[in-house]
N, C-alpha and C positions, 0 to 999 in steps of 0.2 A: 688760693690767691697766688699772685706772682711773688717770688722771692724779692724782698726789698733791695737786696744786693744787685739784682738784675736792673731794677729801676734806676738805682744809683749809678751803676757802671755803664748801662746801655740805654739811656733815656730816649734816644732817637728811635731805637728798635721798638720800645714800648709805645711811643707816640704813633709810630706807623701801624702797630697792631690796633690801637684805638681807632685810628682812621679807617683801616681796612674793615673793621667789624662794625663801623658806624656807632661806636659807643661814645660816652662822654667823660671818660676817666680824666682826671686832672693831674697829669704828670708833673707839671711845674709846681702845683700846689703841694704835691707829695714831696718833691725834692726840698721845697722850702721848709715844710714841717720836719723832714728828716734832718736838715741842717740845724734847725732850731733845737731839736731834741738833743743832737750831739753836742751843741754848744752848752746847753743847760747841764748835760751830764758831765762835760769837762769841768765846768765851773763847780759843780757839786763835788766831784772827786777831789778837786784842788782844795776846796774848803774842808773836806773831811780830813785830808792829809795835814793841812795846817792846824786843824783843831786837835788832831792826835798829837802833833808835835807840841802844841801849846799845853795840852793836858800833861804831857810828860814833864814840861818845864814847871808847871804849877806844882807837881809832886816834888820836884827837886827843891823849889823855893820853900815849900812847907817843911821838907825834911831839914833844911838849913835854917829854919826859923825866920825866913824873910817874908815880906808882905807880897801876896800873890793876888790881891784884890783886883787890880787893873787887868791882869791876864785872865782871871776868872770871868770877868765881864766880857772880855773879847771872845772867850770860848762859848759863852752863853749866846752872844750875838751871832757867832758863826753857826751855832746849833739852830737858832731861829731861822737864819737864812737858808740852811740846808733843808729844814722842814718846808719852807716856802717853795724851794726849788723842787722838792719831791712832789709836791702838789701840782706844780706847773708841768713837770715832766709827765705825770700821770694824765693830765689834761691833753697835752700835746700828743702823747702816745694813743689816747683814745681817738683823737681827731685823725691821726695818721692811719690807725687801723680802719676807721670808717671810710677814709678816702681810698685805701688799698682795695676795699671790697668792691669798688666800682671799676677797677681795672680788669679788662677781659683777659682771658688766656691768650698767649701768643700763638698764632697759626704756625703749624709745622712747616718746615722748609719746602716740602713737596706739595703743599696745598696751593691750588691755582689762585692767582690773584684775580679778583673780580668784584663787581659792585653788588650783584644779586644772583638769583638762581639761574639766570641766563648764561652765566659763566661757569656753571657746574660742568663736570666732565664725565661722560659715560665711560666706565672702565671696562665693563663686559656685559653681555646679555646672554640669557639662558632660555632655551626653548623657542617656540614660535607662537605668534598670535593665533588664537583659536579661530578657525573658520567654521561657522555653524551651518552654513547653507540655508539659513533662514534669518529674518531680522532678530537680532539679539535683544532681549528685554533687559531692563535694569533690575537690580536687586529689589528695588521698591515694587516694581510691577510683579516680579516673581513672588516676592514675599507676601504681597497682598492677595494674589490669586491662590496661593497655596495655604493661606491662613497662618503663616509662621512669623510675620512681622506686623506690628501694629504701631505706627507712628502717631496716629491720631490720639490714641488713649495715653501714649507717653506724654504728649503735649497736654492732655486734659489733667492727668494726675500730677505732673510736675511743671512742665513748660516746654518751650522750644528747645530742641537739642537732646531730648530724652525719648526713649522708645521701649516697647515690650518685644521680646522674642517669645514665641509661643510654640508649644509642642515640639515638632521635629526641628524647628529653628533653634529653640533653646538647647535641645539635645545636641545638635550639630556644633554649636559654639562650645558647649561643655566638652564634647568629644575632641575638638581641636585643641583645647587647653590641656586635656589629659595626654593627648598624643604628643604635644610639644614638650610637656614636662618629662614624659617617659623617654623621649628621644634625647633630650639634653642630659638627663641623669644617667641613663643606661648606656648610651653610645658616646656621649661627649665628655662625661666625667664631672658634671656640675653637681654640687650639693644642694638639695632642695631646701628652701626656707619659706615658711609662711609668715609674711611680714605684717605688722600692724598697719592699719589704714589711716591712722592719725599720728602725726609727729609734732614735735615741738619746734620752736623757731630756730634753735641751734642746729637742728638737723637740716632744716630748709636752707640755712645759711651755709652749712657744710658743703652742700652740693651745688650751691650757686643760684638757687631759686630766689632767695631774698638776699639783699633788697631789690635786685634788678627786676625780677619778674613777679613781684608781690601782687600786682594788680590782676595777674592771671590765675591766682590761687583762690581756692575756697577756704575761708577761715572761720573758726568758731568764735562767736561773740562772747560767750560766758566763760570759756576756758581757753588757755593759751595754746591751742592746737591748730594745725592746718590739716585738711584732707590731702592725702598724697596725690600729686599730679602724675606720679609714676612710682613703681616699686624701687627705682633707682635710689630714691631718697632714703627709705629705711634700710635697704641693703647696703648702701655705701656707709651709712652711719652705724651699721652693725659693729664696726671696729673703731668708731670715733673715740678719740682720746686714748687710744691704746698703742702699745708697741708690738710690732709683729717681728718675730725672728726670721732672719733670712732663710733659714732652713725650712720654715713652715710655708714659704711661698712656692708656687702661686696658690691663691685661694680663689676658687671659682664657685659662685653661688647662682642659683636660679630660683625665681619666685613668681607665682601668679598672684595678681591682685586686681582689684578694681582701681581705676584711675579717675581723678576728678579735676576738670579744668574749666575755668570760666571762659577762656578764649576771648578775653576782653579786647584783644587787638585784632580779632579775626571776624568782625561783624560783616555778615553777608558773603563770607568766603567759604567755598566748599560745603554748602549747606544741603546738598542733594542727599536725601535719605540718611544713611548711617555714616556718611563720609567724615563729617566733623561734628562730634557730639560732646556733651559735657561729662558724661560718665561712660566708661568703657572698660573692658577687660584686657589685660596684657600679660604676657609672659616675659619676664625681664632677665637678662643675663648680666652678671656683674663679675668683674675680675679685680683682684688685688695682686699686683705683680712687682717684681724688681724692676727698677728703671731701665736697666740694660736690655730687658726682654719685651718692653711694652709695644714696640713697633711690630714685632712678630706676633705678639698676642692679639693685636687688633686684627691682623689678617686672619688669624685662627678663629676669633670670635665672629667675624663677618662670615666666614665659611660655615660656621655652626648655624647661624641664622639662615643662610642660603639653603642649607640642607633641608630645612622645613619646606621651603617652596619647591625644591626639587622632588621631594618625596610626594608632595601633593600634586605634582605635575603642572605647576602654574608658571606661565611665562613671566619672567622678571628681568630687571636690569640692575646693575650696581653703579651708583653715581657718587663720584668724589666731589664733595662740596667745596666751593670756592670760599675765599676769605670772607666775602661779604654775606655769605649765607650760613656761615658757621654759627653755632650757638655761642653765647657769652663764655661758657666754661670750657668748650671743646678746643683741642689743638688740631684735631683731624677727625673727619667724619665721613663714613660711607653711608649713603641712604640706599636701602633696598626698595625698589618700586615695582609693584606687581601690576600686570595689565588687567584691567576690568573691561571685558568686551561690551557689556551692556552700556556702560557709561562712555566707552570709547576713549579711555584715558588711563594714565599711570596713577597708581595710588601708593604713597609711601607707607610701608608697613614696618619699617625698622630703620633706626638711625644708630649705627655702630660707631662709637666714639672713643678716642683716646684723650684723656684729660691730663696726662702726665702727672705732675705732683700738685696740680692746681686745687683739686678737691681735697687731697690729703693734707695740704697745708691748712686749709680752712677748717677741716674736721679734726685736725691733730692726730693723723694716723702716721706713726713713725715706724721706721724700719731699723731694726737692730741688726747690724751687720756682724758677721763672725769676727771681724776686726775693723777698726776705724771708727769714725764718729757716727752719731745717729744720722739717718737719712730719712726721706719720706718715700712711702710706696707710691706706685703709679696706679691709678684707677681707670678702668675701662668699663663701658656698659653698652648694651644694645638690646632692642626688643627681639625676642626670639619666639613668637612674633607678636605684633599688635592686632587686637581685634577692636571693632568689628570689620576692619578693612580686609583682613584675610578671609573672613566669612563672605564679604561682598564678592571678592574675587572667585571664591569657590562656587557660589551661587551662579554668578554670571558666566564663568568658564564652563561649568558642568551642566548648564541648562540644556534641555532637550526640546525638540519641536513641539511636543504636547504640553510644555510648561513645567514638566517635572524636572527634578534635579538628580543626576547620577551622583552617587556618593563616591568620592575618590577611593581607590583600592586601599590606600594606606589607612583609611578610617573605618573600613567596613567591620573589622573585628570589634572595634570599640562601639559600633552601632548594632551589635548582635546580628551581624550578617546582612543588615538592611543595605540593599544596593541602589535603591531609587526612592527619593522622597516625592510622593505624589500628593500628599496633603499634610496639613499640620496636625 
């Protein structure tokens, strides 16, 4: 969450962030609660000081044999008032904390100002769109013909937005995950973590999913858990409530997991095949870094994710999101969009974001400097990469005239030398 000091000292800046991100944070209400809290604390501290002086006077009167009854009554009354104030302060602080949870992160200074995705800016593009020389099929057509994708049975077994991968299709996705994990651990220096798929409310709050995005989450009815929407949640909360020594930074983690999303606000959007589904696999990159390095770390994390697409030979672009398209918790985000020739459109396969200290404050991840006061780490994350959209791009990019799929060179050793997928 945002430092209350920033809200107090720069309220117009925070109001502008709320406006730019189309959020509903109540800056004025927060300022009123903050003022009330400080007034109550001032009164309480004055009463405590007065009570202490009165207690000393009572002791003096008793030592001299004088009557202290009246003064004792005053100290008791002051004590009663102090206890009432403590209760009121606790209530105001709870309201203040709840209100602060609805304030979005401030967009970074170099984020383009804009209402929606139309104001996003393409930063760079890599490769060229594949020219097949024949009408390109979609991944749905290819998967059905090869017997490697079954949307109908996914719908039968669970419902809309679920699917089966079969045979070579399942193996190809597993191969992509293994390839990405090996790349990020062996070449990029991340430490592999296998996270839990269920987390508690505090963890979801720590990364900013709740209360803001609660309707998009799958939640257990009988137990106080959420199914993770991304491995970002357990990986970020890996250090929740802890102090990290400055000399131990940076900490880079990578984890593969299933992800679960209700997509409550996306009804009828991107429903083609496997483009937008309720359960999918993803490899997640997560960084805990010192504040002064986080801008450079975002560029490095984005480059790490780009390397996957480059090694797979897929045409992609890097898009800097405008303020109106930024997530609630992000200060700056690059989206990686890969070209899907069959669908004839760009697909987002990664969002690489710098959250500054926003998540660290919510999750209580402190930075112990070699000297000076406690600080907060900065957190960053990004998909490295997300499936099944990368799988979609591979199928559609590497399709051949006869309907078979050429396996990218980078994956062939993982596929025991298989160069072409001709059937599931």
